[in-house]
Every structure is written in C-alpha cells, then in structure tokens.
C-alpha positions as CSV (number, residue, x, y, z in Angstrom):
1,X,115.4,93.9,112.8
2,X,112.8,93.5,110.3
3,X,109.0,92.0,110.4
4,X,107.7,90.9,107.3
5,X,104.0,90.0,105.9
6,X,103.6,88.6,102.6
7,X,101.8,90.7,100.5
8,X,98.4,89.4,98.9
9,X,98.7,88.4,94.9
10,X,96.1,91.9,94.2
11,X,98.4,93.8,96.1
12,X,101.7,92.6,94.5
13,X,100.1,93.5,90.9
14,X,99.3,96.8,92.1
15,X,102.7,97.4,93.1
16,X,104.5,96.3,90.4
17,X,102.2,98.4,87.9
18,X,102.6,101.4,90.0
19,X,106.6,100.9,90.2
20,X,106.6,100.0,94.1
21,X,108.5,97.1,95.7
22,X,106.1,94.1,96.3
23,X,107.8,94.2,99.8
24,X,105.6,97.7,100.5
25,X,102.9,97.4,102.7
26,X,101.7,101.2,102.4
27,X,98.1,101.8,101.2
28,X,98.2,102.6,97.6
29,X,95.0,104.6,98.0
30,X,96.9,107.6,99.3
31,X,98.6,109.4,96.5
32,X,101.9,110.2,98.5
33,X,102.8,106.2,98.4
34,X,102.5,106.4,94.8
35,X,105.6,107.3,92.9
36,X,105.3,110.0,90.6
37,X,106.9,111.0,87.3
38,X,108.8,114.1,87.9
39,X,111.8,116.1,86.8
40,X,114.9,115.9,89.1
41,X,114.5,119.6,90.1
42,X,111.1,118.4,92.2
43,X,112.4,114.4,93.2
44,X,113.2,113.9,96.8
45,X,114.1,109.8,95.8
46,X,117.8,108.6,94.9
47,X,119.0,105.4,93.6
48,X,122.7,104.6,95.4
49,X,124.5,102.0,93.5
50,X,127.6,100.3,94.6
51,X,126.9,99.7,98.4
52,X,128.8,96.9,100.1
53,X,126.9,93.5,100.1
54,X,126.3,93.7,104.0
55,X,124.6,96.9,103.9
56,X,121.4,97.2,106.6
57,X,119.0,100.0,107.4
58,X,121.5,100.6,110.5
59,X,124.8,100.9,108.4
60,X,122.8,103.1,105.5
61,X,121.3,105.5,108.0
62,X,124.4,105.7,109.5
63,X,126.2,106.7,106.3
64,X,123.4,109.8,105.7
65,X,123.8,111.0,109.2
66,X,123.1,114.6,109.1
67,X,122.1,114.8,105.5
68,X,118.6,115.3,106.0
69,X,115.6,113.7,107.6
70,X,114.9,110.5,105.7
71,X,111.0,109.6,104.9
72,X,112.0,106.3,103.8
73,X,114.6,103.9,102.9
74,X,114.6,100.4,101.1
75,X,117.6,98.0,100.7
76,X,118.0,95.9,97.8
77,X,120.8,93.3,99.0
78,X,122.9,91.3,96.3
79,X,121.6,90.1,93.1
80,X,122.6,87.6,90.7
81,X,123.6,90.2,88.3
82,X,125.5,92.3,91.5
83,X,126.5,89.3,93.6
84,X,129.0,91.6,95.9
85,X,126.9,95.0,96.0
86,X,123.7,96.0,97.2
87,X,121.4,99.1,96.6
88,X,119.4,101.2,98.4
89,X,116.0,104.1,97.8
90,X,116.0,107.0,99.7
91,X,113.9,109.2,100.1
92,X,114.0,112.7,101.9
93,X,111.5,115.2,103.0
94,X,113.1,117.7,100.9
95,X,114.5,118.3,97.6
96,X,117.6,120.2,98.8
97,X,118.9,117.3,100.8
98,X,118.8,114.9,98.2
99,X,120.4,117.1,95.9
100,X,123.2,117.9,98.3
101,X,124.0,113.9,98.9
102,X,123.9,113.5,95.0
103,X,126.4,116.3,94.5
104,X,128.6,114.9,97.2
105,X,128.8,111.8,95.3
106,X,129.2,113.4,91.8
107,X,132.3,115.0,93.0
108,X,133.5,111.7,94.3
109,X,133.3,113.2,98.3
110,X,130.7,110.6,99.6
111,X,131.9,107.7,101.1
112,X,130.7,104.1,102.6
113,X,133.0,102.9,104.5
114,X,136.0,102.4,101.7
115,X,133.0,102.2,99.1
116,X,132.3,105.5,97.1
117,X,128.5,104.5,95.6
118,X,126.9,106.0,92.4
119,X,123.8,108.2,93.4
120,X,121.2,108.9,90.5
121,X,117.6,110.3,91.0
122,X,115.0,107.1,91.3
123,X,113.4,107.0,88.1
124,X,110.0,106.5,90.2
125,X,110.1,109.9,92.1
126,X,108.9,111.2,94.8
127,X,107.3,115.0,95.5
128,X,108.7,117.2,98.2
129,X,106.8,117.4,101.5
130,X,108.3,118.9,104.4
131,X,108.7,116.8,107.7
132,X,106.8,119.6,109.7
133,X,107.4,117.6,113.0
134,X,106.8,114.2,111.6
135,X,109.6,112.0,111.5
136,X,110.9,108.0,111.3
137,X,111.5,108.3,115.0
138,X,109.2,107.5,117.9
139,X,109.3,108.5,121.8
140,X,106.8,106.1,123.4
141,X,106.0,106.5,127.1
142,X,103.5,104.8,129.4
143,X,102.6,102.2,131.9
144,X,105.6,100.2,133.0
145,X,103.6,96.8,132.2
146,X,102.6,98.2,128.4
147,X,105.6,100.2,127.4
148,X,108.3,97.0,126.6
149,X,109.7,96.2,123.4
150,X,108.2,93.0,123.3
151,X,104.1,94.3,123.8
152,X,104.7,96.9,121.3
153,X,106.3,94.6,118.4
154,X,103.3,92.0,119.5
155,X,100.9,94.5,119.1
156,X,102.3,95.8,115.4
157,X,103.3,92.2,114.2
158,X,99.2,91.6,113.6
159,X,98.7,94.9,111.3
160,X,102.7,96.0,109.6
161,X,106.2,95.2,108.8
162,X,108.8,97.9,109.9
163,X,112.7,97.9,109.5
164,X,114.6,99.1,112.4
165,X,117.2,101.1,112.6
166,X,117.8,101.0,116.2
167,X,115.5,100.7,119.6
168,X,116.9,102.9,122.7
169,X,114.8,100.9,125.4
170,X,115.0,103.4,128.4
171,X,112.5,101.4,130.5
172,X,111.3,102.3,134.1
173,X,111.7,106.2,134.4
174,X,109.3,106.5,137.9
175,X,106.0,106.9,138.8
176,X,104.9,103.5,136.9
177,X,106.0,104.8,134.0
178,X,108.5,103.2,131.2
179,X,109.8,105.2,127.8
180,X,111.0,103.2,124.7
181,X,112.5,104.9,121.7
182,X,112.2,103.6,118.4
183,X,114.2,104.7,115.0
184,X,112.3,103.0,112.2
185,X,113.6,103.0,108.6
186,X,110.8,104.8,107.2
187,X,108.0,107.5,108.2
188,X,104.8,107.1,107.0
189,X,104.4,103.1,106.8
190,X,106.1,102.2,109.7
191,X,106.6,105.0,112.4
192,X,103.5,107.1,111.6
193,X,101.7,103.5,111.3
194,X,103.2,102.2,114.5
195,X,102.2,105.7,116.3
196,X,98.5,105.2,115.5
197,X,97.9,101.4,116.2
198,X,99.8,102.4,119.6
199,X,97.5,105.4,120.3
200,X,94.5,103.3,118.9
201,X,95.2,100.4,121.6
202,X,96.3,102.3,124.8
203,X,95.0,105.7,124.1
204,X,95.3,108.1,127.1
205,X,97.5,105.4,128.6
206,X,100.7,106.5,126.5
207,X,102.0,109.2,124.9
208,X,103.6,108.6,121.6
209,X,105.2,111.6,119.8
210,X,108.1,111.8,116.9
211,X,111.1,112.0,117.7
212,X,114.2,114.5,116.0
213,X,115.4,112.3,113.1
214,X,119.6,111.3,113.7
215,X,120.1,112.3,110.0
216,X,118.5,115.6,110.0
217,X,120.9,118.7,109.6
218,X,122.5,119.8,113.3
219,X,120.8,122.8,114.2
220,X,123.0,126.1,114.0
221,X,123.9,127.2,117.7
222,X,124.2,131.1,117.3
C-alpha cells in the first residue's frame, strides 16, 4: 500500500535540481535528505537494475532480507525504455552492508527470483549514518479505541505519504490496549515521521518505539 500527496511545483523543481525523485516528501532543509557527491568508499546508496517488472517494496525488501538494515528504498517501475523490468534505489545505514550486496551481485551470486540484477553505486550518494536504534519498523501500542490501522492511517494521511512492506496488526493485548507493527519502506520520511505525528497527536496515550528491521544482519548466538 502507498499513500501519496502530489508535491507542489516549487518542491518538484527543488527535488529535480538536487537529484531527488519528485515523489520524495522529506524536508530538503535537512542536509541528510539531500544526495551527496561521494566516493564509492563512503557511499551507502545502490542502484539496482534488471528487477522483475512486478517488483514492489514487499518483494524487494524480502530479496535483501538479512543484508543490513535499510534506511530508504524507492522503486522505479517499468518505463518505455525498459518495459519489462523495474529498478530500485536502496540506501543502507552503513557502507559495509551496501558494499557486501554489491559484491555479491558482481560475483553473480545475488538473485531476485530467477533474475540476477545488476547493482551499481548510485550516482547520487548517501553518507554512512549508523542506525543507532533507528529503524523503518515501528511498534505502536496504546488504547484499543485509538490504535487501529484505520485510525493511524487516517491520521498520517493528512501529513505524509508512505510505502508499506507489511503490517502486523496484533490488535487487543489486554488491559484495554492494542498493538500494531508497521514495516515501512523507509526510515526518515516514513517511519520517523509517522512516529512524530502519532506521538504528537496522542501523547502519553501511546508508546511508539522502533523495532528490529528484518533486513538487519542476524545476531550471532554464542
């Protein structure tokens, strides 16, 4: 699912100038939201080509499960020039995770279904920014009357757009409280923004915390 609000003309021009998709709704006043000109050794952004035409956030994120936590993901569907394939820009929090996935593709070891996508460093780079507890995943708990998927999405839809990997709606957990987990496509302009909006609207009536990204590298068990 994706909710989208059309950008105004000034915002569209600014995004084009800085190399950002016209669909991006983040704050261009924040330096971290603006693509950087980086050497490959400092980059965390990958451009993935040759994906199946049906690629979605859910299928793409499943295909990079356990590769490293994802900061943001943008899918480009088929175009007139490439009518049978899709492409994606994937930004990791850390360079080492992006570099490992790129190396796998270079060796021909990375597969998306039957396809073997080509992976390059994205020309509009993103600096390393370790997650430090941040994630594209939110666990939202609060009064059962408030914490429903319908209520949350109605609240967010007035201020943001988002992409969903999937939603785990646990519902009632006792004591008049409910829980829902949201797995967004990106951290800053989706999960972080939804967290801020929800806390701002409901205050102490809710608990909104970051959860573990399924794309994170599995923890070692000694």
